[in-house]
N, C-alpha and C positions, 0 to 999 in steps of 0.2 A: 645487643651483644649476643653472639652465638658461641657455643662450645666448638672449638676447632681442632682439638686433639684430646685423646684420652691416654693415660698411662696407668696400666694395671699396677697395683701395689700388692705384693705377695709376701706374707709373713714367712720367715725362715728361722731355722735354729743354727745353721752352720753356713757361713758366708762362702767358704771355699767350695763346699759340696754343691751349693746352689749355683755358684758361678760355673762350675763344671757342667751341670745339667743344662743351664740356659745358653751357655756359649758353645760347648762342644756338642751337646745333644741337639739344641734347636738352632744353632748357628748365629745367635745374636752376638753383637760386639759389645764389650764392656766400654762404656764411654765415661763412666765415673765410678771410682771405687774408694770407699772410705773404711778401711779396716777398723779404725778406732770407733766408728759408729756401727760397724757390722751392717753396712749398707752398700749397695751398688745399683747403678742405672745401666741397663743394657738396651741396645737398639738394633732393630733389623731394618729391612727395606721399607720404604714408604712411611717412615716415621713411626713404625711399630716399636713401642717401648714397654719395658717392664722394670719396675723398681722392686728390688728384693731388700728386705729390711728385717733385722731381728727385733728391733724395738717395737714393731707394730704387732708382734705375735702375742696373742692372749688366748686364754682357754676358750673364749667364745668364737674365735676365728681360727681354730686349729687347722682348718682346711678351707681353701678357696677353690673356685673353678675359674680358669681363664681360657678363653677360646681364641685360638690363633688361626689365621687363614694362610694357605700356601697355594702355589700353583703347581707343585710337584709332590704330591702326597707320598708316593712310593720312595722317592729319594730322601725326603725328610725322615720318614720312618726308618729307613736304612741307616741314616746318620744317627738317629737316637739309639738304635741297637749298637752301632759301632762305638758309641760313647759309653756303652756298658749299662744301658737302661732297658727295661722290658715293657715295651708298649703292647697294647692289645692289637689284635689283627685289624686290618683295614676293612671297613664295612660301609654300606650305604644306609643312611638313616631314613626314617619315615618322612623327614622334612627335606630330603633330596640332597643332602651333603654326603660326600665321600669323606670319611674321617677315621681317625684312630684316637685312642686315649692312652695317657701314660701319667704316672704320678711322679712328681719331682721328689728329691730326697726327703722333703718334709711332709710328704703326703698330700700336697696340693694337687688338685686335679688339673691336668693340662689336656685340653681337647684341641685337636688340630684337624681342620677341614679344608676340603677343596670343593669349590662350587659345582663343577661339572664332574659327572661320574665317569672316570676312565675305566677301562676293563681292569678287573682285579686279578 
């Protein structure tokens, strides 16, 4: 038996704010929302999923890091800005990724990278 999919679980404090970030900012679609549980499951292309949930937030996991991959880093960064969030500038890392970083409304670190380094 092999692992065939991974879903990031991200601790949050406010479901509506988190949904705004992950849907409007990152372009993921809400495929399940349970307000009574303070929980939602969002999905992007190619089965990319993130589960946001208030019940998993503890003092020991007050911040997580989730890495997302995209094929159009500039367009995605522009979308994050248009949704009202403040990402870092795009840069090329020592490990060869073109990426930017942004924090979601709960301080979780979201790193977004593109494998090939287009002109910045």
